[in-house]
C-alpha positions as CSV (number, residue, x, y, z in Angstrom):
1,X,104.8,110.5,111.4
2,X,103.3,107.4,109.9
3,X,100.1,106.1,111.5
4,X,100.7,102.6,113.0
5,X,98.3,100.1,111.5
6,X,98.0,96.5,112.7
7,X,96.5,94.4,109.9
8,X,97.1,91.2,108.1
9,X,98.7,91.8,104.7
10,X,96.1,89.5,103.1
11,X,93.5,92.1,104.1
12,X,95.6,95.0,102.8
13,X,95.8,93.1,99.5
14,X,92.1,92.8,99.3
15,X,91.6,96.5,99.8
16,X,94.4,97.4,97.4
17,X,93.3,95.4,94.5
18,X,89.7,96.7,94.9
19,X,90.9,100.3,94.9
20,X,93.0,99.7,91.8
21,X,90.0,98.2,90.0
22,X,88.3,101.6,90.2
23,X,91.1,103.0,88.1
24,X,91.7,100.2,85.7
25,X,88.7,98.2,84.2
26,X,91.1,95.5,83.0
27,X,91.8,94.3,86.6
28,X,90.0,91.1,87.4
29,X,90.3,88.7,90.3
30,X,90.2,84.9,90.5
31,X,89.9,82.8,93.6
32,X,89.8,79.1,94.5
33,X,86.8,79.0,96.9
34,X,88.8,80.9,99.5
35,X,87.5,84.5,99.1
36,X,86.9,84.9,102.8
37,X,90.4,83.8,103.8
38,X,92.3,85.5,101.0
39,X,90.2,88.7,101.4
40,X,89.3,88.7,97.7
41,X,85.8,88.8,99.0
42,X,86.3,92.6,99.3
43,X,86.8,92.8,95.5
44,X,83.9,90.4,94.9
45,X,81.5,92.6,96.8
46,X,82.6,95.7,94.8
47,X,83.0,94.1,91.4
48,X,81.0,90.9,91.2
49,X,81.1,90.8,87.4
50,X,84.9,90.9,87.4
51,X,85.4,88.2,90.1
52,X,85.7,84.5,89.1
53,X,85.4,81.8,91.7
54,X,87.1,78.8,90.1
55,X,86.4,76.4,92.9
56,X,88.9,74.1,94.5
57,X,90.8,73.8,91.3
58,X,93.9,76.0,91.4
59,X,95.6,74.5,88.3
60,X,92.5,75.4,86.3
61,X,92.4,78.8,87.9
62,X,95.9,79.6,86.7
63,X,94.9,78.4,83.2
64,X,91.9,80.7,83.2
65,X,94.1,83.6,84.4
66,X,96.5,83.0,81.6
67,X,93.7,83.1,79.1
68,X,92.4,86.3,80.5
69,X,95.8,87.9,80.4
70,X,96.2,86.8,76.8
71,X,93.0,88.8,76.1
72,X,94.4,92.0,77.7
73,X,93.1,91.6,81.2
74,X,95.2,92.0,84.4
75,X,94.3,88.9,86.5
76,X,95.1,88.5,90.2
77,X,94.7,84.7,90.9
78,X,94.6,84.0,94.6
79,X,94.6,81.0,96.8
80,X,96.7,79.7,99.7
81,X,100.4,79.7,98.8
82,X,100.5,75.9,99.2
83,X,98.0,75.7,96.3
84,X,98.7,78.7,94.1
85,X,102.4,78.1,94.1
86,X,102.5,74.4,94.9
87,X,99.6,72.5,93.4
88,X,99.5,74.8,90.3
89,X,103.2,74.9,89.7
90,X,103.1,73.3,86.3
91,X,100.5,75.8,85.1
92,X,102.4,78.7,86.6
93,X,105.5,77.6,84.8
94,X,104.1,76.5,81.4
95,X,101.0,78.7,81.0
96,X,102.2,81.9,82.7
97,X,106.0,81.9,83.0
98,X,106.9,80.4,79.6
99,X,104.8,82.8,77.5
100,X,105.6,85.6,80.0
101,X,101.9,86.5,80.5
102,X,100.7,89.4,82.7
103,X,99.3,87.2,85.5
104,X,99.7,88.1,89.2
105,X,99.7,84.9,91.3
106,X,98.8,85.5,94.9
107,X,99.9,83.2,97.6
108,X,98.1,83.8,100.9
109,X,98.6,82.1,104.3
110,X,102.3,81.5,103.6
111,X,104.7,80.4,106.2
112,X,104.6,79.0,109.8
113,X,102.3,81.8,110.9
114,X,99.3,80.0,109.3
115,X,99.3,78.5,112.8
116,X,96.5,76.0,113.6
117,X,96.1,74.9,109.9
118,X,99.2,72.9,110.4
119,X,102.0,71.5,108.2
120,X,99.9,70.8,105.1
121,X,99.0,74.5,104.8
122,X,102.2,76.1,106.2
123,X,103.9,76.7,102.8
124,X,107.6,77.4,103.4
125,X,108.6,76.4,99.9
126,X,106.7,78.9,97.7
127,X,109.5,81.4,97.3
128,X,111.9,78.6,96.3
129,X,109.5,77.3,93.7
130,X,108.8,80.8,92.2
131,X,112.5,81.7,92.1
132,X,113.1,78.9,89.7
133,X,110.7,80.3,87.0
134,X,112.5,82.5,84.5
135,X,111.1,86.1,84.5
136,X,109.0,85.7,87.7
137,X,109.0,88.7,90.0
138,X,108.5,87.8,93.7
139,X,107.1,90.3,96.1
140,X,106.9,89.7,99.9
141,X,105.7,92.9,101.6
142,X,106.0,93.3,105.3
143,X,103.0,95.4,106.3
144,X,99.8,97.2,105.3
145,X,101.4,100.2,103.6
146,X,104.0,98.1,101.8
147,X,101.4,95.6,100.6
148,X,99.1,98.3,99.2
149,X,102.1,99.9,97.3
150,X,103.3,96.5,96.1
151,X,99.9,95.5,94.6
152,X,99.9,98.8,92.7
153,X,103.5,98.2,91.5
154,X,102.6,94.6,90.5
155,X,99.6,95.8,88.4
156,X,101.8,98.4,86.7
157,X,104.5,95.9,85.8
158,X,103.8,93.8,82.6
159,X,104.7,90.2,83.3
160,X,104.3,87.4,85.8
161,X,104.4,88.3,89.5
162,X,104.1,86.3,92.7
163,X,102.7,88.2,95.7
164,X,103.1,86.6,99.1
165,X,100.4,87.3,101.8
166,X,100.4,86.6,105.5
167,X,97.5,85.4,107.7
168,X,98.8,87.0,110.9
169,X,98.0,90.7,111.7
170,X,101.2,92.6,112.0
171,X,102.0,96.2,112.9
172,X,103.3,98.6,110.3
173,X,106.9,99.8,110.3
174,X,108.3,103.0,108.9
175,X,105.8,103.4,106.0
176,X,102.7,105.6,105.3
177,X,100.3,106.1,102.3
178,X,103.0,108.2,100.5
179,X,105.4,105.3,100.6
180,X,107.0,104.7,97.2
181,X,107.5,101.1,96.3
182,X,110.0,100.2,93.6
183,X,110.3,96.7,92.2
184,X,113.7,95.3,92.9
185,X,114.8,98.0,95.3
186,X,115.0,97.2,99.0
187,X,114.9,99.7,101.9
188,X,117.3,100.4,104.8
189,X,115.0,100.7,107.9
190,X,117.8,101.0,110.5
191,X,121.4,102.3,109.8
192,X,124.1,100.2,111.5
193,X,127.8,99.4,111.4
194,X,128.3,96.1,113.3
195,X,126.2,93.7,111.3
196,X,123.5,93.6,108.6
197,X,120.1,91.9,109.1
198,X,118.3,91.4,105.8
199,X,114.7,90.4,106.3
200,X,111.6,89.8,104.1
201,X,107.9,89.7,104.7
202,X,106.6,89.4,108.3
203,X,110.2,89.0,109.6
204,X,111.0,92.6,108.9
205,X,109.1,93.7,112.1
206,X,111.0,91.1,114.1
207,X,114.4,92.3,112.7
208,X,113.5,95.9,113.6
209,X,112.6,94.9,117.1
210,X,115.8,93.0,117.5
211,X,117.9,95.9,116.2
212,X,116.1,98.4,118.6
213,X,116.7,96.1,121.6
214,X,120.4,95.5,120.7
215,X,121.0,99.3,120.3
216,X,120.5,99.6,124.1
217,X,123.4,97.1,124.4
218,X,125.7,99.2,122.2
219,X,125.3,96.9,119.1
220,X,124.7,98.7,115.9
221,X,122.5,96.7,113.5
222,X,121.7,97.7,109.9
223,X,118.2,96.4,109.0
224,X,117.3,95.9,105.3
225,X,113.7,95.3,104.2
226,X,113.9,93.1,101.1
227,X,110.4,93.3,99.9
228,X,111.3,92.1,96.4
229,X,113.1,88.7,96.6
230,X,113.4,88.5,92.9
231,X,114.9,90.5,91.3
232,X,117.0,91.1,94.4
233,X,118.5,94.5,95.2
234,X,122.1,93.4,94.8
235,X,123.4,96.9,95.1
236,X,121.9,97.4,98.5
237,X,123.0,94.0,99.7
238,X,126.6,94.5,98.5
239,X,126.8,98.0,99.9
240,X,125.6,97.0,103.4
241,X,127.8,93.9,103.5
242,X,130.8,96.0,102.7
243,X,129.8,98.4,105.5
244,X,129.3,95.9,108.2
245,X,131.2,92.8,107.1
246,X,128.6,90.3,108.4
247,X,125.1,89.5,107.2
248,X,122.2,87.6,108.8
249,X,119.1,86.8,106.6
250,X,115.7,86.3,108.2
251,X,112.7,84.7,106.4
252,X,109.5,82.9,107.3
253,X,110.4,80.2,104.7
254,X,112.7,77.2,104.3
255,X,116.3,78.3,104.4
256,X,116.7,76.2,101.2
257,X,115.8,78.2,98.2
258,X,114.7,81.4,99.8
259,X,116.1,84.8,100.6
260,X,119.1,83.5,102.4
261,X,120.3,81.5,99.4
262,X,119.6,84.4,97.1
263,X,121.8,86.7,99.3
264,X,124.5,84.1,99.6
265,X,124.6,83.7,95.8
266,X,125.2,87.4,95.3
267,X,127.8,87.8,98.0
268,X,129.8,84.6,97.2
269,X,130.2,85.9,93.6
270,X,130.7,89.6,94.2
271,X,131.8,90.2,97.8
272,X,132.5,87.1,99.9
273,X,131.0,87.8,103.3
274,X,130.0,85.6,106.3
275,X,126.2,84.9,106.1
276,X,124.0,83.3,108.7
277,X,120.5,82.2,107.6
278,X,117.6,82.3,109.9
279,X,114.5,80.5,108.7
280,X,112.7,77.2,108.8
281,X,115.5,74.6,109.0
282,X,114.4,72.2,106.3
283,X,111.6,70.7,108.4
284,X,107.8,70.7,108.2
285,X,105.7,72.8,110.6
286,X,102.9,71.7,112.9
287,X,99.7,73.0,114.3
288,X,99.7,75.6,117.0
289,X,99.1,79.3,117.8
290,X,101.0,81.4,115.2
291,X,103.0,83.5,117.7
292,X,104.1,80.5,119.6
293,X,105.2,78.7,116.5
294,X,107.2,81.6,115.3
295,X,109.1,81.6,118.6
296,X,109.5,77.8,118.4
297,X,111.0,77.9,114.9
298,X,113.4,80.7,115.8
299,X,111.5,83.4,113.9
300,X,111.4,86.0,116.6
301,X,113.1,89.2,117.6
302,X,114.6,87.4,120.6
303,X,116.2,84.7,118.5
304,X,117.5,87.2,115.9
305,X,119.2,89.2,118.7
306,X,120.7,86.0,120.1
307,X,122.2,85.1,116.7
308,X,123.6,88.7,116.3
309,X,125.2,88.5,119.7
310,X,126.8,85.1,118.9
311,X,128.1,86.3,115.6
312,X,129.6,89.4,117.2
313,X,131.1,87.4,120.1
314,X,129.0,89.2,122.6
């Protein structure tokens, strides 16, 4: 039985990259004056000579990371998602993506759950931006165990990766320290026959809660944990869609350019299936307590359950 752990995935990232550094001397970490928030401070304390604070200059940080990668290092370059994916997009595209360098870009404090920091920092566009870069792998783990395994998988993979971190502490789902993470392979967390709910990141927990609540009403929901948004596990999506005939996607991201669109692209081409996208509906967020904001923007188990009932005519 897996031990339940409630922890922010940003903290799990800090722990994981520090543990990996003990095994591989080529792992280095860069940050943009946010080591306390991104939890790269854990790495800094253990390996000060392998930590580089680039200041509030994310574009320069990505350039430095590219140079380190070209010299054989494995750099993890971290900042808030709004800055590592947004402000530094040109450098990520041209200095990392184009030469296909082995840089791991880390976007912390992604999504509405950034809370009180408000709209300027609630990045709901980062997945869309990173999806457009050829060869970019996008990882959006849902909990402590998955994040630790994802960081290890990212380090083992040669090429550019984007790793999405959350600010909010979340409880782990059906994972433990033996969890095997495979790039591009999703997981079925709940078996169901009536409808598929494909979720990513912190929305996986909400999807599981919704499925468990609906089970008591006689509704059978299949829950997919899509921890790798790119490359997408098309086989899993197609198999589940064929089984249930209906799909709902859930993401803490704009419905434009995110998981929902990726799933729609696969299904429209290979197995046309009705899809409903739950996410941020092409609006900016605003300041407020994280949990309250998630409910306000429809990113909660209760809203997922409502949508499922509606789609099933219940």
